[in-house]
N, C-alpha and C positions, 0 to 999 in steps of 0.2 A: 326959646320955648313958646313965648307969646306969638312969634310969627308962625311957628308950627301949628299951634292951637287955632290961629285965624284961618290958615289954609284949610284944616280940617272942617271947621264950621262953614266956611264958604262952599266947600265941596258937598257937604251934607244938604245945605239949602238948595243948591243948584241941582241936585240929583232928585230931590223929591217929587217934582212934577212928572218926570219919566217913569220913576218908580210907581206913582199913581196909575199911570197909563198901563204899566206892566201888570199891576194887580187887577185892574180892569179887564185885560186880556185873559187873566186867570179865572175871573168870575164867568166870562163868556165860555171859556173852555169847560168850566165846571158843569154849566148848564147843558153844553152839547154832549159832554161824556158822562152824565150824572148816572146813567144806568149801566155802565160797564162794570164787570165784575171785579173782585179784589185782586185776582191773578193778573188780569189785564193791567189794572192800575199799577200793580207791582212792577210788571215788565216795563211800562212806560216810565215808571220812577227811575228804573235802572238804564233807561236811555237818556233821559234829560239830566239826571244827577252826574254821571260821568262827563257828560258834554259840559255841563256847568263847571266841573272841576277843571277841565282842560282850559276854558276860557278864563277862569279865575287864576290859574296858575300862570297863564300867559300874561295877564295884567299885573299881577303882583310881582312876578319876577322881572317883567319888562320895567315897571315903575322903579324898582330898586336899581336895576342895571343902568337905566338911563340917567339916574341921578347920583349914582355912585360909581364913577368911571373906573376906579381901581379894583373893582370887585372881581373875584375869581368864580369859576364855575360852581365849586362846591358850596360856597356861601349863597350864590344865587338859587342853587338847587334847594338848600335847606329852607330858605326864606319863602320860595316858591311853593315848595311842598307843605309846609306847616300852614301858610297863609291860606292856601287853597283848601286843603283837607280839613283843617280845623274850622274854618269859617263856613265852608260849604256844609259841614256836618250840622253846625249850629242853624244855619239857614234853611237847609232842606229837610232836616230830621227833627231837631230838638225843639225849635220854635213851633212847627206845625203839630208836634206831639203835644205840646202845652195847649194849643188851640182845640185839638181833639179831645184832650181831657176835660177842658172847660165846656165843650159841647156835649159831654157825657157819651162819647163814642168809644168803640172798642179800639183803644190807640195802641200802636206799636211804634218804637223809636226808629227802626230800620237804619242802623248805623252802617252806612255804605262802605266805608273803607274797611270795615271788619266783615260784614256779611258778604259784600260784593267786592272783597279786597283784590280779586284777579282782575277786575275791571277798573275800579276806582283808583288804586295806587298807581298803576301804569298810566292812567290818564293824567294824574298830576305831574308825573315825570315827562310825559310828551309835552304837556303845556309849558313846562320850564325849558325843554329843549327848543321848542319853537321860539320862546321869548329870547333865549340866548342868541339865535341866529336872526331873528325878526322881532326886535324889541318895539313893539307897538302897543298903544293902549286904548285908542279911541274906539275903533270898531269892535275889539274883543269885549270891552266893557259893556257896550250896548247889547251884545248877544248874551253876555254874562247875567245881566239883569233879567232879561226875558227868560232864559233858560232856568235860572234860579227860581223865578215865579213859578214856571210850569212844573219843576221838580217838586216844589213845595206843595203845589195844588194836588198832584198825583199821590203824594204822601198822605194828604188829607182825604182824597178820593177812596183810597184803600180802607179807610175807617167809616167813610160817609155812606157808601153803598146806597146811593139814590135818596137818602132822607134828606131833602133840601127844602127849608122854609126860608121866608124873608130874613128872619133873624139870623139863620145859619149863614145866609150870603153875606150879611153885614159883618159878621164875626170872622168869616173866611176872608173877606177883603181886608179887614184890619190886620189879621195875622199874616196874610201875603204881603202886605205892605211892610210890616215890621220885620218879617223874615228876610225880605230883600234890602231894604233901605239901609239899616244899621249894619248887618253883617257884610253886605257886598261892598259897601263904602269903606268899612273897616279893613276888609281883605285887600281891596284894590288900592286904597289910598293911605289909611292911617297906619296899617301893619308895616308895609315897606318903608314908609317915611320915618318909622322909629328907628330904623337902622342907617338912615342916610344923615351924614354929618351936617349938611346945610339944605335948607328947603328954599333958598332963593330961586325965584323963577320956576318954582314947581307949579306945574298946571296939568291936570289930568285930561279934562275934556274941554277946557276953555282957553282960548287964545294960546294954543299949543305952538311950540316951535315946529319948523317944517319937518325936522327929523322924526317927529312923533306923531305925524298925521297918517 
């Protein structure tokens, strides 16, 4: 248990700088797209959110498959699906929703796997299928962080509708960081490791073995 906890803390610490960079790209996009309408923001959310789910499912399922050699496809599918859908909903919908409420905006949770079930659920299954045949984690996780940031941003832009101040930018940056850092690391690292018998030599993005590059 102590070894597992140490791995989790190490990964959270090592991912914080890149997550900060991702949140900064979100602020830049917010300034660029600040005047787009609600419907356009919603359409872009349903582009980035399913893409986020695909990469999340790849990393979650691959992390489990790489470190639990005797796993079968059904177990990998369940872990990949729950890990990606559950955490992506928290990251892209629920945490931004809290930020919108605190900013006094007209917030809407937009639960993707329910409201856009015909896109988001197949995306999770596709991600697991990719991981089953191509179990890699490094590149998908990098894309996962950025896509999660942008999905969260366009969720916020649906409610923001151009009303941006310095304080708004600061609050959005904080919530983009939180929405990506904890949920994405939990999805990609913590969640699959909960079901792995041993965490010896587990490394997600640092000092990886050749098979996982």
